[in-house]
N, C-alpha and C positions, 0 to 999 in steps of 0.2 A: 104871299108876301115874304114869309120866312124862307121859302125856297129860292126866291129871287136874291135875297140877301146872302144866302149860303153860296149860291152860284157866283155872285159877284166877289165874295171873299175868296173862293177857290181860284177864280180868274186872276185876281190881284196877287194872290200868293204865288201862282205859277209864273206870273210876269216878273215878280221880284226875284224869284229863284233863277229865272233865265238871265236877267240882267246881271246877277252876281256871278253866274257861271261864265258869261261872256266877258265880264270884267276880269275875272281871274285868268281866263285864257289869254286875254290881251296883255297881261303883264309878262314881260320877257324876263326869264331867269338870267342872272348874271353869267357871262361866259367864264369858263374856267381859265385860270392863268396858264400861260404857255410854259412848257418845260424847256428850260434853256440848256442847250448842249454847250458845255464849256470845255475847251481843250487847254490844259496847263502845259506850256512848252518851255523847255529850258535845259539846263545842265544838271549837275549833281545836286544843286539846291532844290530843284523841282523834283528830282528823283527821291531826295530825302537823305543823302549822306550826312552822317553825324547823328541822325535819329535812328535808334536801334531797330525800330519797326518800319523804317523807310516810308513814313507817312508825310514827311515834309510839312509845309504849311497847309497842305490839302486836308489833313485830318480835322483840324480845328475849324478851318474855313467852311468845310461842308456843313458842320453843325451850326455855325453862325448863320449861313445863308438859308438853310432849311428852317431854322428857328425863326427867321424873319419872314417866313411864309412863302419862300421861293421853292419851286420844283426844279431841281437841277440834275443834269446828267453829265458827269465828267467823262470825256472820251479820249481815246488814244490807244496806241499799240502796247504800251507798257502798263504794268500793274505793280502797285506797291502801297503798303500801309498796314495798320493794325487790323485785327479782326473786327473791331467796332467801327471801322470806316466802311460804310456800305458800298461805296463806289471808289475803286482803287485805280481806275484808268487814268493815264496821263502820257505825256511825251517828254519825260525827264530823262536825259541821257548823260551819265556821268562822264566828265572830261570833254564834252563836245564844245566846239566853237561855233561862231556865227556861220561860217561857210558850210559846216556839217549840217546845221539845222536847215540852211537854205537849200541844200541838196535833197532834202527829204520833205520839206514842208508842203510842196504841191501835192504829193501823194497823200499825205495825212489829211489835208484840207478836203481833197476830193473823196477820200475814203470815209471820213467820219462826219463831214459836212457840219462843222460846229457853227453855232450862232456867235460865239464869243471865244477869243483866244487870250490867255494870260501869258505874256511873253517876258521871260526873265533870262537873259542871255548876254554874253559878252565878257564875262569875267575870265574865262579860260583863254580868250584871245590875248589878254594882257600877259598871261604866263608864257604862252608859246612865242610871243613876239618880244620878250625881254622887257615888258612894262609899257609897251605902246598900245593904246586903246584902238578900237576899230569902229569909229563912228560912221564911216562910209558904209561899212558892212551892215551895221544896224539900220541905217537909212534905206539901203537897198532891200534889206529883208522886209521891212515894213511895206515898201512899194510892191514887193513880190506877193505878199499876202493879199493885198487889196487888188492886185491884178487877177489873182485866182478867184477871190471872193470879194467883189466890190462892195457888198452890203454888210460885210462882217463888222463886228465891234471888237476893237483891239485895245487891250490894256498893256502898256509897256512899263516895266519897273526898272529902278536902279538897284544897287546892292546895299546891304548893310555895310558899315564902314570898316571892313576888315577883309584882307590885309590893307595896309596903308595905300598901296599902289592903286587900289580900286577907286579911291576918291577922285582921281583924275578922270576916269571914265564916267563916274557918276555925274560930274559937273557938266558933261556934254549931252547927256540923255534928254533933259527937259527941253532944250532947244530943238533937238531933232524931232521930238514928239510934237512940239508946238508948230513947227514948220509943216508937218504932215496934216495937223488939224486945220491950219490955215488954208490948206489945199482942198479942204472939204471932206477929208477922211474922218471916219468915226474912230478916232484914236485918242486915248487918254493916258496920262502919266500917273504912275503909282510910286510914291516916294517912300521906298522901304528904308532909305537912309534916315528917316524920321524915328527909327527904332530907338528907344531909350537903352542904348547899348551898354552892356556890362561885360567886359572881356572875360571876367572870371566865371560867369554863369551862362552866358549866351553862346559861347564857343565850345564845341565838343572836344573830346580828348585828342582828336587829330590835329588840333591847333588851327584849323582852317574853316571847317564847316560849322553850321549852327548846331547847338544842342536842341533837345526837345523843348527846353524853356525858350530858346531863341526862336524856334519855329512858331511857337505859340504867339510870341510878340509879332512876328511877321504876318501870321494869319489875321490878327486884329487889324493890321494896316491894310492888307488886301481888302478886307471887309469895308473898312472906312472909306477907301478910295473907289470902290466899285458898286456899293449897294444901291445908291440912288439910280445909277444908270441901269443896273440889272433889273430893278423893280420896274422901271419904265419899259424896258424891253419885254418883260414878262406879261405886262398888261394888268389884268385884274387880280392883283395880289391881295388876298384877304388881310385885313388889319390884324396884326399880332403884336404882342408886347415886344418892344425893341430889345433884342438880346444884349446882355451885358458882355463886355469884353471877357474873354477867358482869362482867369487869373493865372499869374505865374507864381511859382513857389517863392515865398518871402525869405525863407532861410535854406537855400540850396546847399548841398554838401560842398565843403570847401576842399576836400581832398586831404593830402598830408603835407606836413611842413617840408619845405625844400623842393617840392614839385612845382617849380616856378612856371613851367610851360604847360602844366595840367595834362601831361601825357601818361600819368599813372606811375612814373618812375622818378627816382632822384639820382641824378648822375652829373657828370661834368658839364653837360649841356645846360642844366639848370644853373650851375655856378656861373657859367659864362654869361647867361642871360641876366642873372641878378647883378653881376658886375657891370654890364652894359647899362642897366637901369640906374645904378648908383652913379655912374659916370655921365648920366643924362644923355646917353646915345639913343635909348628908346624910352617911350613914355609908359605910364601905368597901364594903358590898354594892352600892352605887350606881355604883361606878366599877371600871374595870379597873386594879387596883393596879400591876401590872407596867408598864403603859403610862404610868401617871401619874408614876412615878419618873423624871423627865426626865434627871436628871444621874447616875443610877445610884449614889446614895450610900446607898441603903437607907432613905431617909426621903422623906415626901411633905409638902412645906411651901411657903411663899411663894416659895422659890427656884425650885421646879419651875414655879410659875405664871409667873415672870419668863422662864424658859427657853422655855416654850411660847408666851408672848406674842411673844418675839423670833422664834420659828420662824414664827408666823403673819404677822408683819410682814416676814418674809424678811430679817431682820437676820442670821440664822445658818442 
């Protein structure tokens, strides 16, 4: 009797173990998320001019995307960025225009086979054309990218609002992108002109390109406009705490009094710029406000022009 009970217990135990093993084997483990190959394409802004370590927005964006659980691989023939940026690859080419990008994009797409392209281009076209934007060139470039890679995902950005002439080009870009999206292309607009722009802190000493502070703000915008689509493309992204925006310095150095254009020098160019501001020919985005208040009275007026003139004449 006891032998029969023991035998039944052993059979039941074996059966339960078998069921548990089969059940565990039947549970599929979640697939790993896809590593996204991202190609940043553009001019000196993508290359990182104005940033001493040539990291551009790529440095902070890499951290934001990976902190969000994405596995990304920047691709391209160029390299630039600080030592703490693990992936420095990009296609940022200083001084390049839309036609120059168009002449090379097919080769880059075929060589590096990106899943995603970040396109930030067209500013230099305005400089070489005397202020005329090139919307047709941008439209054709977008079509060209999708001709080579029909299934690619493309993000197209406008520019931060400096210099003033770029605002004309910025106004045209959303309509171009929307037209392509209406045609069924996977293209999205990134509004970098949303930057909370501060001429004194966001522009580097060359007076044109972004500073490191400015690029940090731009990285936060790239993240804001791309993260949802990128997570969808990657697939099974494990939940992670939402990364906070990378903070920008609250009290950046202001330079020295009289350096109105923030180029590190005080000379007649600064006096001319200050005078134009007082005459309301240019607005406060064109000057370093803190450096323009020569007598620290909280106002910028003809008195400051007089003080700066005396400084230049070495009267004081």
